[in-house]
VOTIZA-42177 format. One record per residue (C-alpha): residue in three letters; x, y, z. Coordinates in nm, 3 decimals. Example, Ala and Ser with C-alpha at 12.3 -4.5 7.8 and 13.67 -1.06 7.14 Angstrom:
REM residues 2
ATOM type      xx      yy      zz
ATOM  ala   1.230  -0.450   0.780
ATOM  ser   1.367  -0.106   0.714
This chain:
REM residues 229
ATOM type      xx      yy      zz
ATOM  met   0.026  -0.015  -0.011
ATOM  gln   0.215   0.320  -0.129
ATOM  lys   0.182   0.645   0.061
ATOM  phe   0.298   0.972   0.046
ATOM  val   0.534   1.147   0.256
ATOM  ala   0.483   1.536   0.263
ATOM  ser   0.741   1.795   0.409
ATOM  ile   0.775   2.187   0.413
ATOM  phe   1.098   2.185   0.619
ATOM  phe   1.364   2.413   0.531
ATOM  asp   1.672   2.161   0.546
ATOM  glu   1.759   1.864   0.299
ATOM  cys   1.660   1.515   0.450
ATOM  ile   1.821   1.211   0.324
ATOM  val   1.734   0.867   0.466
ATOM  glu   1.944   0.575   0.340
ATOM  arg   1.745   0.252   0.349
ATOM  pro   1.947  -0.053   0.144
ATOM  ile   1.693  -0.239   0.246
ATOM  tyr   1.381  -0.071   0.133
ATOM  gly   1.572  -0.036  -0.210
ATOM  gly   1.811   0.244  -0.106
ATOM  phe   1.762   0.575  -0.106
ATOM  phe   1.499   0.868  -0.031
ATOM  arg   1.539   1.237  -0.034
ATOM  leu   1.340   1.507   0.116
ATOM  pro   1.452   1.860  -0.071
ATOM  ala   1.469   2.178   0.137
ATOM  val   1.161   2.367   0.062
ATOM  pro   1.139   2.762   0.040
ATOM  arg   0.904   2.960   0.249
ATOM  glu   0.536   3.010   0.074
ATOM  ser   0.641   2.738  -0.143
ATOM  pro   0.376   2.409  -0.165
ATOM  pro   0.488   2.088  -0.004
ATOM  phe   0.689   1.865  -0.166
ATOM  leu   0.568   1.518  -0.183
ATOM  ile   0.744   1.174  -0.241
ATOM  leu   0.526   0.858  -0.308
ATOM  ile   0.670   0.554  -0.118
ATOM  his   0.585   0.232  -0.328
ATOM  asp   0.551  -0.135  -0.192
ATOM  his   0.911  -0.299  -0.145
ATOM  thr   0.989  -0.664  -0.170
ATOM  gln   1.257  -0.795  -0.017
ATOM  trp   1.436  -1.124  -0.053
ATOM  glu   1.580  -1.282   0.265
ATOM  pro   1.691  -1.616   0.342
ATOM  gln   1.474  -1.858   0.500
ATOM  pro   1.733  -2.165   0.639
ATOM  phe   1.485  -2.349   0.848
ATOM  ile   1.167  -2.291   0.619
ATOM  ser   1.254  -2.307   0.230
ATOM  gly   1.593  -2.499   0.260
ATOM  gly   1.832  -2.203   0.283
ATOM  lys   1.701  -2.093   0.007
ATOM  ser   1.578  -1.675   0.029
ATOM  ile   1.209  -1.564  -0.041
ATOM  pro   1.018  -1.288  -0.098
ATOM  arg   0.868  -1.086   0.211
ATOM  leu   0.628  -0.747   0.110
ATOM  val   0.702  -0.428   0.311
ATOM  met   0.406  -0.202   0.266
ATOM  gly   0.461   0.144   0.145
ATOM  glu   0.321   0.237   0.477
ATOM  his   0.572   0.131   0.675
ATOM  ile   0.854   0.231   0.426
ATOM  ala   0.684   0.606   0.498
ATOM  arg   0.638   0.565   0.852
ATOM  asp   1.011   0.467   0.882
ATOM  ile   1.117   0.811   0.714
ATOM  tyr   0.889   1.013   0.923
ATOM  glu   1.033   0.883   1.175
ATOM  his   1.390   0.912   1.116
ATOM  thr   1.327   1.262   0.998
ATOM  ala   1.102   1.420   1.207
ATOM  thr   1.105   1.260   1.560
ATOM  met   1.460   1.132   1.618
ATOM  gly   1.698   1.469   1.657
ATOM  met   1.785   1.700   1.934
ATOM  gly   1.519   1.886   2.047
ATOM  met   1.235   1.713   1.850
ATOM  ser   0.902   1.588   2.013
ATOM  val   0.544   1.540   1.900
ATOM  asp   0.478   1.924   1.944
ATOM  cys   0.879   2.032   1.828
ATOM  gly   1.020   1.934   1.484
ATOM  pro   1.037   1.961   1.118
ATOM  gly   0.727   1.989   0.918
ATOM  ile   0.716   1.627   0.766
ATOM  trp   0.419   1.425   0.782
ATOM  val   0.273   1.098   0.610
ATOM  val  -0.022   1.197   0.455
ATOM  arg  -0.346   1.046   0.526
ATOM  asp  -0.583   0.915   0.267
ATOM  ser  -0.790   0.633   0.520
ATOM  val  -1.042   0.721   0.810
ATOM  pro  -1.231   0.483   1.084
ATOM  trp  -1.532   0.331   0.990
ATOM  val  -1.845   0.513   1.195
ATOM  asn  -2.124   0.321   1.250
ATOM  glu  -2.464   0.399   1.235
ATOM  glu  -2.424   0.535   1.626
ATOM  asn  -2.170   0.786   1.494
ATOM  ile  -1.900   0.539   1.717
ATOM  glu  -1.547   0.455   1.517
ATOM  gln  -1.499   0.141   1.440
ATOM  pro  -1.155  -0.067   1.466
ATOM  ser  -1.130  -0.056   1.099
ATOM  trp  -1.078   0.197   0.805
ATOM  arg  -1.239   0.322   0.488
ATOM  pro  -1.072   0.485   0.182
ATOM  ala  -1.100   0.853   0.248
ATOM  ser  -1.304   1.037   0.006
ATOM  asp  -1.142   1.344  -0.227
ATOM  glu  -1.302   1.584   0.033
ATOM  glu  -1.173   1.426   0.357
ATOM  lys  -0.802   1.381   0.220
ATOM  gln  -0.819   1.712   0.130
ATOM  glu  -0.930   1.828   0.511
ATOM  met  -0.699   1.608   0.642
ATOM  phe  -0.396   1.757   0.475
ATOM  asn  -0.477   2.100   0.534
ATOM  glu  -0.500   2.003   0.946
ATOM  asp  -0.183   1.850   0.884
ATOM  leu  -0.006   2.097   0.732
ATOM  thr  -0.138   2.329   0.954
ATOM  asn   0.036   2.140   1.229
ATOM  ala   0.300   2.124   1.015
ATOM  ile   0.417   2.496   1.003
ATOM  leu   0.355   2.536   1.383
ATOM  arg   0.560   2.258   1.491
ATOM  gln   0.818   2.327   1.288
ATOM  gln   0.818   2.711   1.416
ATOM  arg   0.870   2.603   1.751
ATOM  tyr   1.137   2.390   1.589
ATOM  gly   1.347   2.646   1.408
ATOM  gln   1.311   2.855   1.733
ATOM  phe   1.489   2.599   1.933
ATOM  leu   1.767   2.579   1.634
ATOM  ile   1.813   2.986   1.678
ATOM  ser   1.858   2.964   2.028
ATOM  gln   2.045   2.683   2.008
ATOM  gly   2.318   2.875   1.781
ATOM  asp   2.261   3.178   2.007
ATOM  gly   2.447   3.019   2.302
ATOM  tyr   2.672   2.853   2.109
ATOM  asp   2.808   3.216   1.943
ATOM  lys   2.840   3.352   2.366
ATOM  asn   3.111   3.127   2.369
ATOM  pro   3.409   3.149   2.043
ATOM  lys   3.525   2.785   2.112
ATOM  glu   3.156   2.643   2.091
ATOM  arg   3.113   2.836   1.741
ATOM  ile   3.204   2.552   1.551
ATOM  leu   2.887   2.369   1.692
ATOM  ile   2.685   2.570   1.488
ATOM  thr   2.528   2.397   1.197
ATOM  asn   2.420   2.434   0.861
ATOM  arg   2.083   2.323   0.977
ATOM  met   2.033   2.648   1.258
ATOM  arg   2.163   2.882   0.986
ATOM  ala   1.878   2.738   0.756
ATOM  ala   1.629   2.818   1.017
ATOM  val   1.785   3.173   1.070
ATOM  arg   1.743   3.231   0.672
ATOM  tyr   1.416   3.070   0.653
ATOM  tyr   1.244   3.262   0.941
ATOM  asp   1.461   3.601   0.794
ATOM  arg   1.656   3.684   1.127
ATOM  glu   1.961   3.841   1.150
ATOM  arg   2.275   3.692   1.311
ATOM  glu   2.610   3.754   1.321
ATOM  trp   2.667   3.388   1.299
ATOM  leu   2.491   3.320   1.032
ATOM  gln   2.786   3.256   0.758
ATOM  thr   2.982   2.972   0.785
ATOM  met   3.250   2.929   1.053
ATOM  lys   3.589   2.906   0.893
ATOM  asp   3.924   2.830   1.082
ATOM  gly   4.054   3.190   1.132
ATOM  asp   3.741   3.257   1.395
ATOM  leu   3.976   3.211   1.661
ATOM  lys   4.259   3.418   1.650
ATOM  leu   4.552   3.499   1.894
ATOM  cys   4.588   3.844   2.042
ATOM  ala   4.914   4.006   1.916
ATOM  tyr   4.974   4.134   2.264
ATOM  cys   4.885   3.859   2.547
ATOM  met   4.873   3.529   2.311
ATOM  lys   4.532   3.418   2.433
ATOM  ser   4.309   3.289   2.202
ATOM  ile   4.026   3.570   2.109
ATOM  asp   3.727   3.621   1.894
ATOM  ala   3.798   3.709   1.560
ATOM  arg   3.565   3.949   1.512
ATOM  ala   3.702   4.103   1.836
ATOM  ile   3.796   4.453   1.827
ATOM  lys   3.965   4.509   2.138
ATOM  cys   4.101   4.249   2.313
ATOM  pro   3.873   4.082   2.642
ATOM  ser   4.170   3.998   2.845
ATOM  cys   4.426   4.270   2.812
ATOM  asn   4.178   4.508   2.649
ATOM  glu   4.436   4.584   2.375
ATOM  ile   4.305   4.738   2.022
ATOM  val   4.367   4.401   1.787
ATOM  asp   4.144   4.562   1.472
ATOM  ala   4.252   4.872   1.361
ATOM  ala   4.016   4.943   1.097
ATOM  lys   3.708   4.843   1.256
ATOM  his   3.840   5.052   1.594
ATOM  ala   3.863   5.397   1.336
ATOM  val   3.489   5.258   1.152
ATOM  met   3.357   5.269   1.520
ATOM  leu   3.516   5.605   1.648
ATOM  ala   3.382   5.771   1.321
ATOM  gln   3.055   5.641   1.360
ATOM  arg   3.025   5.769   1.771
ATOM  lys   3.168   6.083   1.657
ATOM  arg   2.882   6.119   1.369
ATOM  leu   2.613   5.994   1.641
ATOM  glu   2.760   6.255   1.893
ATOM  lys   2.748   6.544   1.646
ATOM  glu   2.339   6.433   1.545
ATOM  ala   2.257   6.429   1.941
ATOM  ile   2.414   6.790   1.953
ATOM  gly   2.247   6.917   1.649
ATOM  ala   1.914   6.800   1.771
């Protein structure tokens, strides 16, 4: 039974499952773009059964629904900070609903959903995915802000955290990919400091004369404007 997996997630997700036929890719989805849909088919795999078929491999059907659930769990529930209400905007598209008896009581069996029911469920899941992803994006940005406070921890800022900043149109100095020169030695006290520092926090010496000159010029301009006001 084939299933669709839908995504509005701002970062690419790749799931490798050789046992299911290999490689599933959910590309990054730009904001305001429609959800990306990937159709997951049933897969027949051959498994050795030494005690049943005399050592010969026999086919076993893996339902597309089970593969889709595996992809969803791998991408949307198994990462740091993820929970029922916080995680990537990824979901398995629903296409069936419970049977309801004459007393309007749901039964432990399912029927195919109508087109109207499918659209209603899709819209509901999309709304929930947007809210869930907003919480996850804020979590990632907060993580990046925390790492940015300590120069030695900036290497922990991930591309996914930067993707969240871009997706939600935030401004962060740590948006650019960190490079080897992000930490440098102060030429005066020889301690490791932030490469963006204008003054060394240890010895208070000016370590970037050009930026210091720009800062002084801006300060003088603001002082003149204040006096003029």
